[in-house]
Chimera marker file (.cmm) of the C-alpha trace (Angstrom):
<marker_set name="trace">
<marker id="1" x="152.641" y="121.239" z="37.244" r="1" g="1" b="0" radius="0.5"/>
<marker id="2" x="154.303" y="119.708" z="40.082" r="1" g="1" b="0" radius="0.5"/>
<marker id="3" x="152.663" y="120.105" z="43.657" r="1" g="1" b="0" radius="0.5"/>
<marker id="4" x="153.102" y="123.717" z="44.820" r="1" g="1" b="0" radius="0.5"/>
<marker id="5" x="154.962" y="124.762" z="48.218" r="1" g="1" b="0" radius="0.5"/>
<marker id="6" x="151.820" y="124.407" z="50.191" r="1" g="1" b="0" radius="0.5"/>
<marker id="7" x="150.991" y="121.196" z="50.024" r="1" g="1" b="0" radius="0.5"/>
<marker id="8" x="153.985" y="120.021" z="50.114" r="1" g="1" b="0" radius="0.5"/>
<marker id="9" x="154.044" y="122.141" z="53.669" r="1" g="1" b="0" radius="0.5"/>
<marker id="10" x="150.644" y="120.691" z="54.519" r="1" g="1" b="0" radius="0.5"/>
<marker id="11" x="151.887" y="117.237" z="53.802" r="1" g="1" b="0" radius="0.5"/>
<marker id="12" x="155.294" y="118.255" z="56.407" r="1" g="1" b="0" radius="0.5"/>
<marker id="13" x="152.959" y="119.839" z="58.768" r="1" g="1" b="0" radius="0.5"/>
<marker id="14" x="150.407" y="116.593" z="58.839" r="1" g="1" b="0" radius="0.5"/>
<marker id="15" x="153.239" y="113.979" z="58.653" r="1" g="1" b="0" radius="0.5"/>
<marker id="16" x="155.306" y="115.313" z="61.441" r="1" g="1" b="0" radius="0.5"/>
<marker id="17" x="152.150" y="115.263" z="63.604" r="1" g="1" b="0" radius="0.5"/>
<marker id="18" x="151.047" y="112.096" z="62.336" r="1" g="1" b="0" radius="0.5"/>
<marker id="19" x="147.682" y="113.203" z="62.071" r="1" g="1" b="0" radius="0.5"/>
<marker id="20" x="147.369" y="113.949" z="66.069" r="1" g="1" b="0" radius="0.5"/>
<marker id="21" x="144.811" y="116.536" z="65.195" r="1" g="1" b="0" radius="0.5"/>
<marker id="22" x="141.950" y="114.257" z="63.814" r="1" g="1" b="0" radius="0.5"/>
<marker id="23" x="139.817" y="112.816" z="67.275" r="1" g="1" b="0" radius="0.5"/>
<marker id="24" x="140.945" y="109.601" z="68.123" r="1" g="1" b="0" radius="0.5"/>
<marker id="25" x="138.113" y="106.567" z="66.831" r="1" g="1" b="0" radius="0.5"/>
<marker id="26" x="136.807" y="105.734" z="63.377" r="1" g="1" b="0" radius="0.5"/>
<marker id="27" x="136.479" y="108.806" z="61.198" r="1" g="1" b="0" radius="0.5"/>
<marker id="28" x="134.930" y="109.051" z="57.526" r="1" g="1" b="0" radius="0.5"/>
<marker id="29" x="137.158" y="110.008" z="54.812" r="1" g="1" b="0" radius="0.5"/>
<marker id="30" x="135.041" y="113.268" z="54.729" r="1" g="1" b="0" radius="0.5"/>
<marker id="31" x="135.189" y="113.846" z="58.435" r="1" g="1" b="0" radius="0.5"/>
<marker id="32" x="139.188" y="113.310" z="58.084" r="1" g="1" b="0" radius="0.5"/>
<marker id="33" x="139.260" y="116.318" z="55.406" r="1" g="1" b="0" radius="0.5"/>
<marker id="34" x="137.458" y="118.551" z="57.690" r="1" g="1" b="0" radius="0.5"/>
<marker id="35" x="139.866" y="117.909" z="60.828" r="1" g="1" b="0" radius="0.5"/>
<marker id="36" x="142.816" y="118.866" z="57.916" r="1" g="1" b="0" radius="0.5"/>
<marker id="37" x="140.713" y="122.108" z="57.099" r="1" g="1" b="0" radius="0.5"/>
<marker id="38" x="140.221" y="122.813" z="60.595" r="1" g="1" b="0" radius="0.5"/>
<marker id="39" x="143.774" y="122.345" z="61.318" r="1" g="1" b="0" radius="0.5"/>
<marker id="40" x="145.324" y="124.394" z="58.416" r="1" g="1" b="0" radius="0.5"/>
<marker id="41" x="142.656" y="126.193" z="56.325" r="1" g="1" b="0" radius="0.5"/>
<marker id="42" x="145.920" y="128.300" z="55.134" r="1" g="1" b="0" radius="0.5"/>
<marker id="43" x="147.362" y="125.230" z="53.814" r="1" g="1" b="0" radius="0.5"/>
<marker id="44" x="144.126" y="123.787" z="51.958" r="1" g="1" b="0" radius="0.5"/>
<marker id="45" x="144.410" y="125.508" z="48.395" r="1" g="1" b="0" radius="0.5"/>
<marker id="46" x="140.518" y="124.623" z="46.986" r="1" g="1" b="0" radius="0.5"/>
<marker id="47" x="141.597" y="126.392" z="43.594" r="1" g="1" b="0" radius="0.5"/>
<marker id="48" x="144.702" y="124.280" z="42.812" r="1" g="1" b="0" radius="0.5"/>
<marker id="49" x="143.056" y="120.814" z="41.719" r="1" g="1" b="0" radius="0.5"/>
<marker id="50" x="144.109" y="117.623" z="40.760" r="1" g="1" b="0" radius="0.5"/>
<marker id="51" x="143.946" y="118.293" z="37.131" r="1" g="1" b="0" radius="0.5"/>
<marker id="52" x="146.548" y="121.103" z="37.394" r="1" g="1" b="0" radius="0.5"/>
<marker id="53" x="149.123" y="118.902" z="38.885" r="1" g="1" b="0" radius="0.5"/>
<marker id="54" x="148.742" y="114.962" z="37.884" r="1" g="1" b="0" radius="0.5"/>
<marker id="55" x="148.083" y="113.757" z="33.913" r="1" g="1" b="0" radius="0.5"/>
<marker id="56" x="144.860" y="111.620" z="35.503" r="1" g="1" b="0" radius="0.5"/>
<marker id="57" x="143.964" y="114.072" z="37.956" r="1" g="1" b="0" radius="0.5"/>
<marker id="58" x="139.983" y="115.027" z="38.661" r="1" g="1" b="0" radius="0.5"/>
<marker id="59" x="138.019" y="118.027" z="39.571" r="1" g="1" b="0" radius="0.5"/>
<marker id="60" x="138.769" y="117.842" z="43.620" r="1" g="1" b="0" radius="0.5"/>
<marker id="61" x="141.681" y="119.943" z="45.268" r="1" g="1" b="0" radius="0.5"/>
<marker id="62" x="145.024" y="119.026" z="45.055" r="1" g="1" b="0" radius="0.5"/>
<marker id="63" x="145.209" y="119.226" z="49.062" r="1" g="1" b="0" radius="0.5"/>
<marker id="64" x="142.331" y="116.201" z="49.585" r="1" g="1" b="0" radius="0.5"/>
<marker id="65" x="144.856" y="113.914" z="47.142" r="1" g="1" b="0" radius="0.5"/>
<marker id="66" x="147.851" y="115.330" z="49.730" r="1" g="1" b="0" radius="0.5"/>
<marker id="67" x="145.618" y="113.447" z="52.573" r="1" g="1" b="0" radius="0.5"/>
<marker id="68" x="144.620" y="110.369" z="50.800" r="1" g="1" b="0" radius="0.5"/>
<marker id="69" x="148.278" y="110.228" z="49.706" r="1" g="1" b="0" radius="0.5"/>
<marker id="70" x="149.863" y="110.318" z="53.600" r="1" g="1" b="0" radius="0.5"/>
<marker id="71" x="146.743" y="108.207" z="54.697" r="1" g="1" b="0" radius="0.5"/>
<marker id="72" x="148.064" y="105.312" z="52.829" r="1" g="1" b="0" radius="0.5"/>
<marker id="73" x="151.604" y="106.223" z="53.575" r="1" g="1" b="0" radius="0.5"/>
<marker id="74" x="151.008" y="106.582" z="57.540" r="1" g="1" b="0" radius="0.5"/>
<marker id="75" x="148.827" y="103.100" z="57.931" r="1" g="1" b="0" radius="0.5"/>
<marker id="76" x="151.887" y="101.155" z="56.461" r="1" g="1" b="0" radius="0.5"/>
<marker id="77" x="154.114" y="102.865" z="59.186" r="1" g="1" b="0" radius="0.5"/>
<marker id="78" x="154.812" y="100.898" z="62.223" r="1" g="1" b="0" radius="0.5"/>
<marker id="79" x="153.434" y="103.020" z="65.884" r="1" g="1" b="0" radius="0.5"/>
<marker id="80" x="151.275" y="105.391" z="63.408" r="1" g="1" b="0" radius="0.5"/>
<marker id="81" x="148.475" y="106.558" z="64.759" r="1" g="1" b="0" radius="0.5"/>
<marker id="82" x="146.458" y="105.941" z="61.320" r="1" g="1" b="0" radius="0.5"/>
<marker id="83" x="144.840" y="102.462" z="60.565" r="1" g="1" b="0" radius="0.5"/>
<marker id="84" x="142.735" y="101.781" z="57.679" r="1" g="1" b="0" radius="0.5"/>
<marker id="85" x="139.541" y="99.386" z="58.815" r="1" g="1" b="0" radius="0.5"/>
<marker id="86" x="139.509" y="96.233" z="56.220" r="1" g="1" b="0" radius="0.5"/>
<marker id="87" x="136.873" y="96.206" z="53.936" r="1" g="1" b="0" radius="0.5"/>
<marker id="88" x="135.519" y="99.189" z="54.554" r="1" g="1" b="0" radius="0.5"/>
<marker id="89" x="136.163" y="102.638" z="51.576" r="1" g="1" b="0" radius="0.5"/>
<marker id="90" x="136.405" y="105.480" z="53.366" r="1" g="1" b="0" radius="0.5"/>
<marker id="91" x="136.741" y="104.771" z="56.972" r="1" g="1" b="0" radius="0.5"/>
<marker id="92" x="139.363" y="105.479" z="59.108" r="1" g="1" b="0" radius="0.5"/>
<marker id="93" x="140.706" y="104.242" z="62.376" r="1" g="1" b="0" radius="0.5"/>
<marker id="94" x="142.893" y="106.730" z="64.086" r="1" g="1" b="0" radius="0.5"/>
<marker id="95" x="144.673" y="104.945" z="67.344" r="1" g="1" b="0" radius="0.5"/>
<marker id="96" x="144.618" y="106.792" z="70.962" r="1" g="1" b="0" radius="0.5"/>
<marker id="97" x="147.903" y="109.217" z="71.459" r="1" g="1" b="0" radius="0.5"/>
<marker id="98" x="149.793" y="108.305" z="74.506" r="1" g="1" b="0" radius="0.5"/>
<marker id="99" x="152.079" y="110.576" z="76.220" r="1" g="1" b="0" radius="0.5"/>
<marker id="100" x="155.211" y="108.275" z="77.833" r="1" g="1" b="0" radius="0.5"/>
<link id1="1" id2="2" r="1" g="1" b="0" radius="0.2"/>
<link id1="2" id2="3" r="1" g="1" b="0" radius="0.2"/>
<link id1="3" id2="4" r="1" g="1" b="0" radius="0.2"/>
<link id1="4" id2="5" r="1" g="1" b="0" radius="0.2"/>
<link id1="5" id2="6" r="1" g="1" b="0" radius="0.2"/>
<link id1="6" id2="7" r="1" g="1" b="0" radius="0.2"/>
<link id1="7" id2="8" r="1" g="1" b="0" radius="0.2"/>
<link id1="8" id2="9" r="1" g="1" b="0" radius="0.2"/>
<link id1="9" id2="10" r="1" g="1" b="0" radius="0.2"/>
<link id1="10" id2="11" r="1" g="1" b="0" radius="0.2"/>
<link id1="11" id2="12" r="1" g="1" b="0" radius="0.2"/>
<link id1="12" id2="13" r="1" g="1" b="0" radius="0.2"/>
<link id1="13" id2="14" r="1" g="1" b="0" radius="0.2"/>
<link id1="14" id2="15" r="1" g="1" b="0" radius="0.2"/>
<link id1="15" id2="16" r="1" g="1" b="0" radius="0.2"/>
<link id1="16" id2="17" r="1" g="1" b="0" radius="0.2"/>
<link id1="17" id2="18" r="1" g="1" b="0" radius="0.2"/>
<link id1="18" id2="19" r="1" g="1" b="0" radius="0.2"/>
<link id1="19" id2="20" r="1" g="1" b="0" radius="0.2"/>
<link id1="20" id2="21" r="1" g="1" b="0" radius="0.2"/>
<link id1="21" id2="22" r="1" g="1" b="0" radius="0.2"/>
<link id1="22" id2="23" r="1" g="1" b="0" radius="0.2"/>
<link id1="23" id2="24" r="1" g="1" b="0" radius="0.2"/>
<link id1="24" id2="25" r="1" g="1" b="0" radius="0.2"/>
<link id1="25" id2="26" r="1" g="1" b="0" radius="0.2"/>
<link id1="26" id2="27" r="1" g="1" b="0" radius="0.2"/>
<link id1="27" id2="28" r="1" g="1" b="0" radius="0.2"/>
<link id1="28" id2="29" r="1" g="1" b="0" radius="0.2"/>
<link id1="29" id2="30" r="1" g="1" b="0" radius="0.2"/>
<link id1="30" id2="31" r="1" g="1" b="0" radius="0.2"/>
<link id1="31" id2="32" r="1" g="1" b="0" radius="0.2"/>
<link id1="32" id2="33" r="1" g="1" b="0" radius="0.2"/>
<link id1="33" id2="34" r="1" g="1" b="0" radius="0.2"/>
<link id1="34" id2="35" r="1" g="1" b="0" radius="0.2"/>
<link id1="35" id2="36" r="1" g="1" b="0" radius="0.2"/>
<link id1="36" id2="37" r="1" g="1" b="0" radius="0.2"/>
<link id1="37" id2="38" r="1" g="1" b="0" radius="0.2"/>
<link id1="38" id2="39" r="1" g="1" b="0" radius="0.2"/>
<link id1="39" id2="40" r="1" g="1" b="0" radius="0.2"/>
<link id1="40" id2="41" r="1" g="1" b="0" radius="0.2"/>
<link id1="41" id2="42" r="1" g="1" b="0" radius="0.2"/>
<link id1="42" id2="43" r="1" g="1" b="0" radius="0.2"/>
<link id1="43" id2="44" r="1" g="1" b="0" radius="0.2"/>
<link id1="44" id2="45" r="1" g="1" b="0" radius="0.2"/>
<link id1="45" id2="46" r="1" g="1" b="0" radius="0.2"/>
<link id1="46" id2="47" r="1" g="1" b="0" radius="0.2"/>
<link id1="47" id2="48" r="1" g="1" b="0" radius="0.2"/>
<link id1="48" id2="49" r="1" g="1" b="0" radius="0.2"/>
<link id1="49" id2="50" r="1" g="1" b="0" radius="0.2"/>
<link id1="50" id2="51" r="1" g="1" b="0" radius="0.2"/>
<link id1="51" id2="52" r="1" g="1" b="0" radius="0.2"/>
<link id1="52" id2="53" r="1" g="1" b="0" radius="0.2"/>
<link id1="53" id2="54" r="1" g="1" b="0" radius="0.2"/>
<link id1="54" id2="55" r="1" g="1" b="0" radius="0.2"/>
<link id1="55" id2="56" r="1" g="1" b="0" radius="0.2"/>
<link id1="56" id2="57" r="1" g="1" b="0" radius="0.2"/>
<link id1="57" id2="58" r="1" g="1" b="0" radius="0.2"/>
<link id1="58" id2="59" r="1" g="1" b="0" radius="0.2"/>
<link id1="59" id2="60" r="1" g="1" b="0" radius="0.2"/>
<link id1="60" id2="61" r="1" g="1" b="0" radius="0.2"/>
<link id1="61" id2="62" r="1" g="1" b="0" radius="0.2"/>
<link id1="62" id2="63" r="1" g="1" b="0" radius="0.2"/>
<link id1="63" id2="64" r="1" g="1" b="0" radius="0.2"/>
<link id1="64" id2="65" r="1" g="1" b="0" radius="0.2"/>
<link id1="65" id2="66" r="1" g="1" b="0" radius="0.2"/>
<link id1="66" id2="67" r="1" g="1" b="0" radius="0.2"/>
<link id1="67" id2="68" r="1" g="1" b="0" radius="0.2"/>
<link id1="68" id2="69" r="1" g="1" b="0" radius="0.2"/>
<link id1="69" id2="70" r="1" g="1" b="0" radius="0.2"/>
<link id1="70" id2="71" r="1" g="1" b="0" radius="0.2"/>
<link id1="71" id2="72" r="1" g="1" b="0" radius="0.2"/>
<link id1="72" id2="73" r="1" g="1" b="0" radius="0.2"/>
<link id1="73" id2="74" r="1" g="1" b="0" radius="0.2"/>
<link id1="74" id2="75" r="1" g="1" b="0" radius="0.2"/>
<link id1="75" id2="76" r="1" g="1" b="0" radius="0.2"/>
<link id1="76" id2="77" r="1" g="1" b="0" radius="0.2"/>
<link id1="77" id2="78" r="1" g="1" b="0" radius="0.2"/>
<link id1="78" id2="79" r="1" g="1" b="0" radius="0.2"/>
<link id1="79" id2="80" r="1" g="1" b="0" radius="0.2"/>
<link id1="80" id2="81" r="1" g="1" b="0" radius="0.2"/>
<link id1="81" id2="82" r="1" g="1" b="0" radius="0.2"/>
<link id1="82" id2="83" r="1" g="1" b="0" radius="0.2"/>
<link id1="83" id2="84" r="1" g="1" b="0" radius="0.2"/>
<link id1="84" id2="85" r="1" g="1" b="0" radius="0.2"/>
<link id1="85" id2="86" r="1" g="1" b="0" radius="0.2"/>
<link id1="86" id2="87" r="1" g="1" b="0" radius="0.2"/>
<link id1="87" id2="88" r="1" g="1" b="0" radius="0.2"/>
<link id1="88" id2="89" r="1" g="1" b="0" radius="0.2"/>
<link id1="89" id2="90" r="1" g="1" b="0" radius="0.2"/>
<link id1="90" id2="91" r="1" g="1" b="0" radius="0.2"/>
<link id1="91" id2="92" r="1" g="1" b="0" radius="0.2"/>
<link id1="92" id2="93" r="1" g="1" b="0" radius="0.2"/>
<link id1="93" id2="94" r="1" g="1" b="0" radius="0.2"/>
<link id1="94" id2="95" r="1" g="1" b="0" radius="0.2"/>
<link id1="95" id2="96" r="1" g="1" b="0" radius="0.2"/>
<link id1="96" id2="97" r="1" g="1" b="0" radius="0.2"/>
<link id1="97" id2="98" r="1" g="1" b="0" radius="0.2"/>
<link id1="98" id2="99" r="1" g="1" b="0" radius="0.2"/>
<link id1="99" id2="100" r="1" g="1" b="0" radius="0.2"/>
</marker_set>
């Protein structure tokens, strides 16, 4: 079964703000999940699992897969505030948002 409208909406909402709701600085993946859950509680469906969506999926909620996918894609985007910390699995850096 493909991702539901809920996961697609979560992806769109996070991408639109470039994880702007995550506090600047070094963050663990768990902290990112907590920030997403706090910001979009109605879009974090714990009952729809990766295994329900992907042939090789696990038992974690699909919304967490959405978050990881977005982190991976946004770290490659120029001017994104998302940056991966090299050689530190599970750690991310979020640049400060500067208003022009």
